[in-house]
C-alpha positions in Angstrom: 0.0 0.0 0.0 2.8 2.4 0.9 4.8 2.0 -2.3 8.3 1.4 -0.8 8.7 -2.3 -2.0 9.2 -2.2 -5.8 10.5 -5.8 -5.9 7.3 -7.0 -4.1 5.2 -4.9 -6.5 6.9 -6.6 -9.5 6.2 -10.0 -7.9 2.5 -9.1 -7.5 2.3 -8.1 -11.1 4.0 -11.3 -12.2 1.4 -13.3 -10.3 -1.3 -11.1 -11.8 -0.2 -11.9 -15.3 0.7 -15.5 -14.7 2.0 -15.6 -18.3 4.2 -18.2 -19.8 5.8 -16.3 -22.7 6.0 -19.1 -25.2 5.7 -19.1 -29.0 2.4 -21.0 -28.7 0.9 -18.5 -26.4 1.7 -15.6 -28.6 0.5 -17.5 -31.6 -2.9 -17.9 -29.9 -3.4 -14.1 -30.0 -5.7 -12.8 -32.7 -3.8 -11.9 -35.9 -6.1 -8.9 -36.6 -3.7 -6.1 -35.6 -1.7 -4.4 -32.9 -2.6 -2.8 -29.6 -3.7 0.7 -30.4 -2.3 3.2 -27.9 -4.5 6.3 -28.0 -3.1 9.5 -26.4 -5.3 12.4 -25.4 -2.6 14.9 -26.5 1.1 15.2 -26.8 1.8 15.8 -23.1 5.1 14.3 -22.1 3.5 12.3 -19.3 1.3 10.4 -21.9 4.3 9.9 -24.3 6.4 8.5 -21.5 3.6 6.1 -20.4 3.0 5.0 -24.0 6.7 4.2 -24.5 7.0 2.3 -21.2 3.9 0.3 -22.0 5.2 -0.7 -25.4 8.4 -2.0 -23.8 6.6 -3.8 -21.0 3.8 -5.5 -23.0 6.2 -7.0 -25.6 3.4 -7.1 -28.2 3.0 -5.0 -31.4 1.7 -1.5 -30.6 0.7 1.4 -32.8 0.4 5.0 -31.6 -2.5 7.3 -32.2 -2.8 10.9 -30.9 -5.9 13.1 -30.5 -3.7 16.2 -30.2 -6.1 17.5 -27.6 -9.2 17.5 -29.9 -10.6 15.0 -32.4 -11.4 18.0 -34.7 -7.6 18.3 -35.2 -7.7 14.9 -37.0 -11.2 13.9 -38.1 -9.9 10.7 -39.8 -8.2 9.3 -36.7 -11.2 7.1 -35.7 -11.3 5.4 -39.1 -7.5 4.9 -39.2 -7.5 3.4 -35.7 -10.4 0.9 -36.4 -8.9 0.1 -39.9 -5.8 -1.1 -38.0 -8.0 -3.8 -36.4 -6.6 -3.4 -32.9 -6.8 -6.3 -30.5 -7.0 -3.8 -27.7 -7.1 0.0 -27.2 -5.0 1.4 -24.4 -6.3 4.9 -23.8 -4.2 7.5 -21.9 -6.1 10.5 -20.4 -9.8 11.4 -20.2 -10.3 12.4 -23.8 -8.8 9.3 -25.2 -10.7 7.1 -22.7 -14.0 8.7 -23.5 -13.6 8.6 -27.3 -12.4 4.9 -27.1 -15.7 4.2 -25.3 -17.7 5.9 -28.0 -15.8 4.4 -30.9 -16.3 0.8 -29.5 -20.0 1.2 -28.6 -20.9 -1.0 -31.6 -17.6 -2.8 -31.5 -17.4 -4.2 -28.0 -15.3 -7.2 -29.1 -12.5 -4.7 -28.9 -11.3 -4.4 -25.3 -10.5 -0.9 -24.0 -8.0 -0.3 -21.1 -7.6 3.2 -19.8 -5.2 4.9 -17.4 -4.3 8.5 -16.3 -7.9 9.6 -16.1 -8.4 11.8 -13.0 -11.6 11.2 -11.1 -12.6 8.6 -13.7 -16.2 8.0 -12.3 -17.3 11.4 -13.5 -16.9 10.2 -17.1 -19.2 7.2 -16.6 -16.7 5.1 -18.6 -18.1 1.7 -17.4 -21.8 2.6 -18.0 -23.6 0.6 -20.7 -20.5 -1.2 -22.0 -18.8 -4.4 -20.9 -15.5 -4.0 -22.9 -13.9 -1.4 -20.7 -11.5 -1.6 -17.7 -8.8 0.6 -16.3 -6.4 1.7 -13.7 -7.5 4.5 -11.4 -5.4 7.7 -11.4 -5.9 8.1 -7.6 -5.5 5.8 -4.7 -8.9 4.7 -3.2 -10.3 7.0 -0.5 -9.7 4.3 2.1 -6.0 4.1 1.2 -5.7 7.9 1.5 -7.5 8.0 4.8 -5.3 5.3 6.3 -2.2 7.2 5.3 -3.7 10.4 6.7 -4.3 8.8 10.1 -0.8 7.3 10.1 0.7 10.8 9.9 -1.8 12.3 12.3 -3.5 9.8 14.5 -5.8 12.4 16.0 -7.7 12.8 12.8 -11.3 11.8 13.2 -13.2 14.3 11.0 -12.1 14.9 7.5 -13.4 17.9 5.5 -13.8 18.1 1.7 -15.5 20.3 -0.9 -17.1 18.6 -3.9 -19.0 19.5 -7.0 -21.8 17.5 -8.7 -19.3 15.7 -10.8 -17.7 14.1 -7.7 -20.9 12.6 -6.1 -20.0 9.0 -7.0 -16.6 9.4 -5.4 -18.1 11.0 -2.4 -20.4 8.0 -1.8 -17.5 5.6 -1.9 -15.4 7.9 0.4 -18.3 8.0 2.9 -18.4 4.2 3.0 -14.7 3.7 3.3 -14.4 6.4 6.0 -17.2 4.7 8.0 -15.3 1.4 7.9 -12.3 3.2 9.4 -14.3 5.0 12.1 -13.9 8.3 10.5 -16.4 11.0 9.7 -16.6 13.0 6.5 -17.7 16.6 6.6 -18.6 17.4 3.0 -19.8 20.7 1.6 -21.1 21.0 -2.0 -20.1 23.8 -4.3 -21.0 24.4 -7.9 -18.5 27.0 -8.9 -14.8 27.5 -8.3 -15.6 30.9 -7.0 -17.4 29.3 -4.1 -14.4 27.4 -2.8 -13.3 29.9 -0.1 -16.8 30.3 1.2 -17.3 26.5 1.3 -14.1 25.9 3.2 -14.9 28.6 5.8 -18.2 26.8 6.5 -16.5 23.6 7.6 -13.1 24.6 8.9 -14.1 24.7 12.6 -15.5 21.2 12.5 -12.7 19.2 10.9 -9.3 17.8 11.9 -7.9 17.6 8.3 -8.9 18.7 4.8 -8.8 16.4 1.8 -8.4 17.9 -1.7 -10.4 16.1 -4.4 -9.3 15.9 -8.0 -12.3 17.8 -9.0 -12.1 20.3 -11.9 -14.4 22.8 -10.2 -12.0 22.9 -7.2 -8.7 22.5 -8.9 -7.7 26.1 -9.8 -4.3 27.7 -9.0 -6.0 30.5 -7.2 -8.0 28.1 -4.9 -5.0 26.0 -4.1 -2.7 28.9 -3.4 -5.4 30.3 -1.0 -5.9 26.8 0.6 -2.2 26.4 1.3 -2.0 29.6 3.3 -5.3 29.0 5.0 -4.4 25.6 6.2 -1.1 26.9 7.6 -3.0 29.7 9.4 -5.6 27.3 10.8 -2.8 24.8 11.7 -4.8 22.2 9.7 -3.5 19.0 8.0 -4.2 19.4 4.3 -3.8 16.3 2.1 -3.8 16.3 -1.7 -3.4 13.7 -4.5 -0.5 15.2 -6.5 3.2 15.5 -5.8 3.0 19.1 -7.1 0.6 20.0 -4.2 3.1 18.8 -1.6 5.9 20.7 -3.3 3.7 23.8 -3.4 3.2 23.7 0.4 0.4 21.2 1.3 1.6 19.0 4.2 0.9 15.6 2.6 0.3 14.1 -0.8 -1.0 10.5 -1.3 -0.8 9.6 -5.0 0.0 6.8 -7.3 3.5 5.9 -8.4 3.3 6.7 -12.1 6.4 4.7 -12.9 4.5 1.5 -12.2 1.4 2.2 -14.3 2.9 0.9 -17.5 3.9 -2.4 -15.9 0.5 -2.8 -14.3 -1.3 -2.0 -17.6 0.9 -4.4 -19.5 0.1 -7.2 -17.1 -3.6 -6.4 -17.4 -3.4 -6.4 -21.3 -1.5 -9.6 -21.3 -4.2 -11.3 -19.1 -6.9 -10.1 -21.5 -5.1 -11.1 -24.7 -3.1 -14.2 -23.7 -4.9 -15.6 -20.7 -8.4 -14.6 -22.1 -9.5 -13.0 -18.9 -12.9 -11.3 -19.3 -12.5 -7.6 -19.3 -15.9 -7.1 -17.7 -14.6 -8.9 -14.6 -11.6 -6.5 -14.2 -13.4 -3.2 -14.0 -11.1 -0.5 -12.5 -8.1 -1.4 -10.5 -6.4 0.7 -7.9 -2.8 1.5 -8.7 -0.5 -1.1 -7.1 2.1 1.4 -5.9 1.8 4.5 -3.8 3.9 7.6 -3.3 3.8 9.5 0.0 5.2 13.0 -0.1 5.6 14.8 3.2 6.4 18.6 3.3 8.4 18.9 6.5 8.3 22.6 6.6 4.5 22.7 6.4 4.2 19.9 9.0 6.3 22.0 11.4 4.3 25.2 10.8 1.0 23.4 11.7 2.5 21.8 14.7 2.2 18.2 13.4 4.1 15.7 15.5 4.8 13.0 13.0 5.3 9.5 14.5 8.8 8.1 13.5 7.3 5.1 11.8 5.1 7.3 9.6 8.0 9.5 8.6 10.0 6.4 7.6 7.1 5.4 5.3 7.2 8.6 3.3 8.7 8.0 -0.1 9.8 11.7 -0.5 10.6 14.3 2.2 10.3 17.9 1.1 12.2 20.4 3.3 11.7 23.8 1.7 
């Protein structure tokens, strides 16, 4: 869970794939075409994941790029389907959503997605059985457990959410209850309401959890939140390493370096071992990064247990 055992993670992935790479196994694959890797745009993060996946999966791959908008390349859909892909690996929300649309009448083509923030808001699994993926965030329960490791006094966790995050909120409530924690949630509909919403709950919470919600996630809001949490001496936890570097006390996020390995194992299971993609659904990332901002922790008076400090994958002292 805490992402400091890369060898163990590799073993888990090998057990997940349970693949014997023999000529007969590869020969059993459909001969129709390659794995189509569909990028949302040319962002370096997508490019790196595509390259890593191609190396890990050890099967023919062909790259397709939306360049941010399907209108930039209207013929992309036809070229991708003409390649007769055995699987589509979609990176980013735009790629995942279009892969779902393009295979609505072609559900014999499995779709695997990754790097989609807050994936439930796109309803990717609705009405189709050919889609699975890897969540871009750790589950709420995993984040809450890590939160309480660093601050055992945390009992009430505050958050702001927009209508697009209601599915995630329901899951978070269930997982918080299992851990004996209470969520204090305040809805907002506009980014301009962020400060007002935060002020309504700040006196009733022990920590604040930042959702990957596009309504909340603006530079102005996060800059204000960083300073406000320091002033309130409140533990603030995000889901991006950039947030911890910017000043939030703790970040609990996936280890992106392991996504390609995990996705390749899942693709192998689907194509070689004939696992039904409808049984996979969306997996949690297998490896976690914990970033602790020591300066912010000191400013809010957070006494970090030694064992928790040792679990942090990155310590930021600036």
